[in-house]
N, C-alpha and C positions, 0 to 999 in steps of 0.2 A: 457402398458403405462410406459414411461421412469421413471417418478417420483415414481410410485409405486414399480417398480423393484429396484430402488436405495434404497428406504426406507426399503423394506423387507430384502435386504442384510445387511443393517446396524443394523436392529433390532437384528439380530443374534449375533452381536458383543457387544451389550449393557452390558451384564452381566459382562464383564471384562474391560470395557472401563475406561480409565483415560484421563485426560486432556493432549492433545498433541498439540504442536505448529508446524506449518510448518517450524519452525526455523526462522531465520532472514528473513525479508521481502526482498526477492531477486527475482527480475523479471527474472534473468538468461539472456542468450543470445537469442534474438529473432531469428526466424527461418531463415530469410534471412541473408546471411553472405557475406561480401565483404572485401577485404584486405585493402581498403582505403575508406575514407569518400566520400559521394556523391559530385557531382560537386558543385562549389560555387553557392550560391544563389544571385539573384538580390537584390539590396538594399531594405530593408523593408520600406514600406510607411505607415505611420499612417493615418487612416481615422476616421473622426468624424461622425460615423453613428448614426442617431437619434434612441432612444429607444422607444418602445411602452409603453403605460400606461398599468397598470394591467388590465387583462381581454381581451385585444386584442388577436385575433387568432395568436398564435406564429408561425404557418406555413407561415404566411404572413409578419412576422416581418423583417424589415431591419436588416442586420447583419447575417442572416442565409445563409448557402450555398444554391445554387439553388437546390431545391428538385428534386430527381430523382424518388421518389415514395411517396405514402402517408405514414404518420407515422402509426405504428401498432395500432389497436384498443385496448382499455383497456380490460383487462381480465374480463370475467363474474364471478359473485360470485361462490364460492365453488370450484374453480379450484385448483388443487394441485400445489405447488410451490417447487422448489429446490433453497434454498438460497445459493448464491455464495459468498457473502461478507456482513458482518453485522456491523452496527455502532449504538449501543444502547446508548441512552441519559440518561435514568434512568430505574427503574425496569419495567416500562410500555411502554415507548415511544422509538422508534428507527426507523432506516432506513436500507434498504438492497438493494442489487442487486439480483434479482431473475430470474429464468427461468421456463417456463412452457413447454408444449410439443412442442411448435413451436421453441424452442431453441433461442428465442429472449431475450436479457437482458432488464429487466424492473426495474424501480425504484419503490420500494414499501415502505409503512410506516405502523408501528404497534402501537397500543395504548393499547394492552393487554399483552405485554411481549413476543410476538412472535408467537402466535397461529393464529391470523387473521391478514391479511395484505391487505391494500388498494393499488390498482395500481394507482400511481401518476406519471407515466412516462411522462417526457416532450415530446412535439411533435417533436421529432428527427426522421429523417429517419434512421433506425437502420440496414438496410440491403443495401449492395452495392456490385455489381459484384457477386451476388449470395451467398455471405458470410455474416453471422451476425456480426455486430460490437459489441464489448464488452464495458461495462460501468464500471466506478468506481465512488466512492463517496469521498467527502472530508473527511479528518481525523477528522476535527473539525466541529461539527454540534450541534444544539440544537433542541428543540421540533418543532420550526417553521422554522429555517434556515438550508438549506443544499445546496450543490453544487454538480453537476454531470457533467461528460464528457464521451464521447464515443470515442473509438479508430477510427483511420482513415486509409484508404488504398489509394494507388495511382491509379488514374483512367486516362488512356492515353487520353480518350476523353474529360475529364473535367479539366485536368491540375493538378496543385499543390494540395497537401492535405490541406484541410481547415476544421477546427472543431470549435465548440463554447463550452464555459462553461455555463451550465444552472445554474440559481440560483432561489431559492424560499424563500419567507419571510412569507408564510402563510401555512406551513405544506404540501406543494406540491399541493395545490389547483390551483395555477397558477405559471408559470415559465417565467423568462426572460432570453434571450440569451445574451451572451457577443458579442462584435464585433468579426469579424473573427480572428481566430488564425491560421496563416499559418506556416506549417513546412518549414524548409530550403529547397531550391530547390535541387532536386535530392534525397530527402528522400525516402526510400523504404517503410516506413510505419510510423504510429504515434501511439505509445503505451504508454498511460499515466502511469507513475510510482509513482508519488506523487502529491497530490493536497491538499492544506491547505489554510484556510483563518483565519486570526487573528481578534480579536474584533475591532481593529482600522481600518479594511478594507484592510490592507496589506495581500497579499497572494502570493503563488507560485504554479507553475505547472512545473513538470519535465516529459519529455516524451522521450522514446527511439525512434530513427528515423532510425537506421541502426546498423549493427553489423559486426565485422571483427575478426581477430585473437587477442583474449584477449582484444577486444575493444567493448564497448557498447556506440555507438555514441548517444548523447543526445542533446536536446534543453531545456533551462530553460526560463520560462516566469514569470514575476511578475505583480501584480496588486496593485494599491493603492486606489481603489474605490470599494472594495468589490466584484470584479470579473466582472465588466462591461467592462473594457478595460484592455488589456494585452500588455506588452512590452517584446519582446524577448531580453534577456540579455546574453545568452550563446548559442553558436552553435559550430559545429565542425570546423568552418573556423577561429575561433579566436585562441588565444594563451593560453587559460586556460587549466591547466593540469588535467582535470577531465574526459577526454574521454576514457581512458583505463579502463578496468575491469568492470564487472557487478556492478550496483549500488544496495546498500542494504538499503538506507534510505536518506531522506532529510528533515530537520526541521529548522524552523526559530524561534528565540526568539522574534524578533521584525522586523521592516522594515530595519534594518541594519545588524544584526548578524544572520548567519545561519551555520549549519553543514551538511556535506554530508559524507556518508560512502560508501566505495567500497570494493568489494571482490577481492583483488589482491593476495590471497594466492597461492603460487606456482610461481607467476610471479616475485615478489620482496620479499626479506627477511626483510620486515618491515611492520608494521601496521601504518596507518596514519588516521587522521581525517582531512578532507578538510574544511577550514573555510573561510567564507566571512565576511567582515566587511564594505561592501558598498552595501548591498542589493542584492547580487548575481552576480554582474558584474565581480568581480575578486575573485580568490580563491587561498588560500595558503595551501600547504600540510604540516601538522604538525605531525611529527612522535611521537609516544607514547612509553613509556618504556615497555619492556616485563615483565610479571609477574614473581614472584620468582620461579614459577614452570618451567620456561624456562630460566635457567641460561645462556644458549648460545644465547638467543634472539630468534627472529622469523625466525629461519633458518630451512633448511631441517633437519629432516624429518617432520617438522610441517607445516601445512597449516592453517592459522588463518584469520578470517573474522570479521570485526567490524559490528555492527548492533544495533538495539533497541536504537536509539538516543532519549534522552529526554532533552529539554532545558527549564529551568524555568526562566532564565534571560540571559542577554548578557554575564554574567560571570559565571553562575552556570549551570552545565549540567552533563549528564552522558551518557554512552553507554556501550555496552557489546562486548566482543571479544570471539568468539568460535573457538576452534582449533581442528584439527584432526591430527593424526600421522600416517605416512606411516610405515608399518610393514615390516621389511626385511624378516621375516619368517611369512607366513600367520597363522592366528589364527586357532584353531581346526575346526571352522565352515567355514573356507576358506576366512574369512575377511582379507583384506589387509590394512584396515584403522582402527585405534582405536580412540575412542572419548576422547577429552580433551587434555590439561587442558582448563578451561574457566575462564574469569575474568570480573569484572565490574569496570569501570573507572569513577571516579567522580572528578570534579574540582569546585573550588569556586573562581578561579582567571583567568577565561578565557582560561585555558589550560596551564598556566605557570607551575603549579604543579598538580600532580594527586594522588588521593587516589585509590590504586588498591587492590581489594579483589577478591579472588576466589569464584566462585559460581557453581551450578550444571550443567549449560548449558541450552540452549534453548532461545526462544524469551523472553524478559523481559518486563513486564508491571508494572508500578508504579501507585498507587493511590495517594501517596504523598512521601515525602522524606524517610519515614520509611517503609511503607507497600507496598509490591509488590509480584509478582509471577515470577517464572522461568518456562516457558511453553514448555515442550517437551512431549515425551511419558511418562515421569515422571513429575508430577506437584509438584513444591515446592513453599513454601510461606515463606516470611520473614516479621518480625515485627520490625526489627532494622536496616533498611537500607542496608541489605545484609551482616551484620556481621555473621549471622547464618541463616540456612535454614532448614525448616521442610518439610519432604516428606508428601504430602497430598494424592496423589492417583497415580495410574498407569493406562494408557489407551493403546489400541492397534490401535489407529488411529492418524492421523495428523490433526491439526486444526488451524483455524484463530480465535483467542480468543478476547473477550472483557469483562472486569469486570467493573461494575458501583459502587460497594461498596465492603466491605470485604466478603460478602456472595453471592452476585448475579452476575452471569456471563453467557455468551453464547459462543458457539463455532460452527463454520462451520466445521464439522468433515468429513474427507476424508479417505477412504480406497481404494486405487487404483482409479477406475472410479466411485466409489460410494460416494455419498455426502448426508449428513443429518445435520439437525439443532438440537443441544442439549443444555440443560440449567442446571445450578447448582444453588442451593439456600443455599449451605453450604460451600462456599468457594472453591469448586472443589473436595470435598471429594466423591461426587457421582454426576452422570449426568443422566438426563431423556431426552428421545427423544420427540421432538416436531414434529407435523405434520402440517406444515404451509399450509394454503389455503387462497384464496382471500376472502375478507370480503363482506358481503351483501351490 
């Protein structure tokens, strides 16, 4: 059984595990590559599709793509799960994307801290052309509200890629689909990279739709009604300067101000944060100063990547920059790249000025302005906004982490092809293996 083999392999690693981050959230270049964007799309037409009331069968709901197969049946109790992505709300409640032996992505929910999971998958057709479609969850959720979306593939018989964003307000008992979200014409695929909904109903969706030489072509959609309707505001056929380089993050402070980060290390000798002040329609590249550890700036032999965006208001925010250095002479182990330096950037005036502080590297997660973690194969914690860092633990796996308070955190741990769910109750100093199964 796939799940059992994965778990057994990772059990052997637990003795020396430390919290490791997969690094910046970087989707990388999708598999399909072209040297130019897809052919221009026809003008997008908005449709006012009526929505069903709660409880109506979602498979028959207007707004869904024409089904080509029945949605997968919910998993029976006691089935082993491999958690792929986790979004915990508190010490008990959380959401996740999980796979069982059929390799289908399901949306699951826990109320006991991650041991038992209820299959609450929306009635989406999750296989197409013989390949499973992959799911992602919104970065912002609570015990009752969550949003989910599946990737899309181009079907020559069915035409343009179309997907929906599912939303629930009752803990996954029922789901409503958005109106259709169409990828720009000529898109090779539709891979969601970032999905978020704010408390006032404003939200964003960024999806990769094609790739080329140091380009990750994207489309950005926004909603102002909590995910029921979406408007495409950016695609490759406009003049916005955000199509080059893999994307490492997108966050909005409100319905006006948002930041995007891109990994252009090696392509340009500069690090920028892309800023919108009109809800995502137009973007401005804002260069940031190099840290003191790079007196010559972001130039060769350094490759530097911005990531880990956090926006607390339209004027206050932070992000991290992780660098690698090419070595003219390989290290004793044969390595041609050295790690560092790394820096955290903070602003209180919308980016006019920056407070730059070095940090140990890895993905950064903040609980508030003072308390946070640097998450790599070495886990560090700060209690003073990054002025100093304490080494908490070392691990030998990579992970997608989430902390809900100073002590309690979870990670989807990966070692090669092996995946497991682990939990800490002491701020990352030690980790225990969870064996997730479907609830009765």
